[in-house]
N, C-alpha and C positions, 0 to 999 in steps of 0.2 A: 412449475419448480426447476431449478438448473442448480444441481450437483455435480463437481468436481472430488476426483482422486485428488488428490494430495504427492501422490508421485508427477500427475497430470501435466495441475498447476506449477510446476516447481520447474517443469519442461518447458517451459511458454516462458514463467517469468525468466529463464533462464537463454533465451530463446528472444527475447523483447531488444535486444538490444541491435538484433541487425534485425529486422520487419524479414524479410530475405531464405533466415532459416526456419519460418513461420508455416508449418508448413499444414497442419488442421488444427485449430480453425482458419480456415481463413482469413486474410488478414482481406477487411472492408474497407475503411480509411485509416490512413496515420498521421498527427498532429503532430508538424517538428514548427513552435513560431514559438518564440523567448523563448528559447531556449528551458523552453519542455518536450516533452512527445511522450507520443501518447499510440497509443493502435486501439482502433474496435474489430473483436470480429466475429467473425458471420455467431448467429447466435445472439450478440449484444451484448458481445462477452469482452470486458473494457479491459484492453495489459498495459502496466505500467513501471519501465522501466525505473533503473533511481537515474542518478545523477553519474554523465559521462564528459563531463565538461569538469575543472578546475573556477571555470564558471559560473555556471550554475550550482555547483558546489556554495560559492560563497553567498549566488546570489538566493538562495530560495532556506540550503543546511544552517547556516551559521545568520536565519537573520532573526532577531527575537522576535519579543510581544513587541507591539507599538513601537515596532523603532525610529528615531528621526519622530515621534507623534502622528504617526497615519498607525489606522485600526481596520484592517480589514475584514467584512464581513461576508459572506456568501446572501444574499436575497434570491428568496423562493418562488416559481412560478404557481407551483401545486402544492395540497397540502399531505404528498406525497413526503414534497424536500423541506416543508418550516424547519427551521429553526428552534421548536418550543422552547427548546431545554435552555437555553442563550447560552453549551460551547460557546468555552472563551479560545481557539487557540496559538501553535505558539504561529505567528508571522509568514513565519520566511515558508508550513508547510500550507499553509491557509493559501498564502498570491498563490499557488504552485496549482492546489489543486482549483482554485479558479479559473483558470485560465480552463483546465480541462474541462471540469461544468460550463462554462460558455460555452468551447468546444460540442458539447454535446451540444445543448440546450439548439447553437445556430445546423446545427443538423438533424433536431428534431427527435435525438434515441437518450431512452434509459438506459440505460445499463441493465443487467437480467444478474449476471456478476464480472465482481470486482481479480483481476490479479494484480501483487506489484509486489517488489523488492527496493529493498531501500530507500531512496527520497519517493518508491514508486508505495511499500510500506504503508510511504508515513498522509501521498492522502491518499488511500484507497482507506488507511481508518478511518478518514476525514467523512470522504462519499460514501464508505459503508453504511454511517446515520443520515447521513442528505437525503440519500436512497432509497433508502430502508432497504438495500439490497445481503447480500452477500458477500465479503471479502475471502480474503487470502491475502498477509501474509508475512513476505521474507525476511529479518534481518533485521526488523520494525523497529525506527530511531520511536520516540515519545510525543510524538503531535498535542496535546490538551489535559492544561490547563490544570482544570481543579481532578481532587484526586480519588472523587466521587460519581458514580457514574452516571453515565446521564441514560436520555432516554436516547433508544433504538439501539445502544449498543453493546447488544449480545451475538452484533450478526457478524462481529467479523474473530479469524480465525491466524493470530499470529505464532508465528515460529522464529525463536530464536535460538542458535549457539549462548554458549556461557564466554566460549574463547574468541564470539566475539566483541570486539566497543559497540559499536556501533548503537543494538539496545536498547545500551547504559544514558545516552540519552537522551536528550537535552537532559541535566538531572535531577532539573525542577518542576518536571511537566514528568507523562503520563499518559501510555499506552489505553486500548480503547481494546474492550472485545476477550472477549476468552485465549490468553498467551501460554502457549505451549514450548518450553526452555529446556533444549536437549545438551545434555553433559556429551561429548563424543567420544567412545575409550581413544580415538584421534585426537589428541588439542593443538590447538594449531596455534600455536603466540604472535602468528600473524597472519594473516590476510587470509581469515579465518571469516570472509564478510565474503569475502563471492558466493554469486548462486551456485557454481558450481561443491565449493564444500555443504550446500546447503543441500543439493540433493543426497550427496553421500551421505551423511542424517537420514536422510529419509531411508537410504536402502540400508543403514544401517539400524539402524530400528527397527527393520523385518524380521528381527530377533528381539526385539525388549518389547514391543507391540504399544511407544507411549504416546504414540502419537496416534491421530485417527486417519485411517486410511482413506478417510473422507468430510466432505463439508456443504453442506447445505445448509450452515449460518441458521 
């Protein structure tokens, strides 16, 4: 069983935008295709950055359910990946997740742990359920259509700031897993979404102990 310290996961999420900054665990493979980026680290840790261009933000973050009449579904190969609940997802986030899922399938890899920020945190929620794998998401938007619980939805931890607007959208959708909402004493009216501000609240929480120190899913 893989267990991650919240602070270490945040450091990796911050480094995920430039793979050269990732020191440990070592990067084994990276995906950069169709505006989707992902890193596979030693120990089969899947690391997912958020949007790093206007194009992928529009392509995935702003794509609603069934846009243009299209519906995307994950077709699973094993029982551990079977979508038995029939969960409906925001189609942009699902499309992003499918790219990562197909990449891992080609590589013959099943992730042992998933860490993501922003758009990567949306995908982390979907893939955590897909693989029944623990995950941590920072600044996570809402990918799940149903407000009700679904199978395998408790393995994902989401850490969101109250002054970050991204975890509040899309408003008609819902988070998956366990959400920790943190109100920082250093309120940011703008730019609270960056990982450095999430690292700050983890350091700030050393005093308050409202966030879990580790997460094993």
